[in-house]
C-alpha positions in Angstrom: -0.1 0.1 -0.1 1.4 3.4 -0.9 1.6 6.3 1.1 -1.3 8.1 -0.1 -3.5 5.0 0.3 -2.4 4.4 3.8 -3.2 8.1 4.8 -6.5 7.7 3.3 -7.0 4.5 5.5 -5.7 6.2 8.4 -7.8 9.4 8.2 -11.0 7.3 7.5 -10.1 5.2 10.5 -9.4 7.9 12.8 -13.0 9.8 12.1 -14.8 6.5 12.6 -12.9 5.7 15.8 -13.2 9.4 16.9 -16.8 9.6 16.3 -17.5 6.1 17.9 -15.6 7.4 21.2 -17.5 10.5 21.4 -20.3 9.2 23.8 -18.0 7.4 26.2 -17.6 8.9 29.6 -20.0 11.9 28.9 -21.7 13.5 31.9 -24.1 16.2 31.5 -24.3 19.4 33.9 -26.9 18.9 36.6 -28.1 22.7 36.6 -27.1 24.1 33.0 -26.6 27.8 32.3 -29.3 29.9 30.5 -29.0 29.4 26.8 -26.7 26.1 27.2 -28.3 22.8 25.9 -29.3 20.6 28.8 -27.7 17.4 27.0 -24.1 19.2 26.6 -21.2 17.4 28.4 -19.5 19.0 31.3 -16.2 17.7 30.3 -16.3 16.1 26.7 -12.3 14.9 27.1 -11.9 15.7 23.4 -8.0 15.7 23.8 -8.2 12.1 25.3 -10.5 10.9 22.8 -8.6 12.3 19.8 -5.3 10.9 21.3 -6.9 7.4 21.7 -8.6 7.6 18.1 -4.8 8.3 16.8 -3.4 5.4 18.6 -6.3 3.0 17.5 -6.4 4.0 13.9 -2.5 3.8 13.5 -2.8 0.1 14.7 -5.7 -0.5 12.4 -3.8 1.2 9.7 -1.0 -1.2 10.1 -3.4 -4.3 10.3 -5.0 -3.0 7.0 -1.9 -2.6 5.4 -0.5 -6.2 6.5 -3.7 -7.9 5.2 -3.3 -5.9 2.0 0.5 -6.8 1.5 -0.1 -10.6 2.5 -2.8 -10.5 -0.2 -5.3 -11.8 2.3 -7.7 -9.4 0.6 -6.8 -8.6 -3.1 -7.8 -5.2 -4.3 -7.9 -6.0 -8.0 -4.9 -3.7 -8.8 -2.0 -4.9 -10.8 1.3 -3.5 -10.1 2.9 -3.2 -13.4 
């Protein structure tokens, strides 16, 4: 898998994992301020979720690269 393909796979996996991790650990505010949504999280922990998404997406990208290079799944692209 070339660099551009690996980058695309990484970015797609990153967004997928990041969006899946958003609901984890969310606690709402007991008494929201005026103008704030009552369902808004008190501490969304976005940095922690972004870091976790980066690590998980990197591992999954390596796994996908190994699967493609071992030809377990063929993409149907001829090399020459």
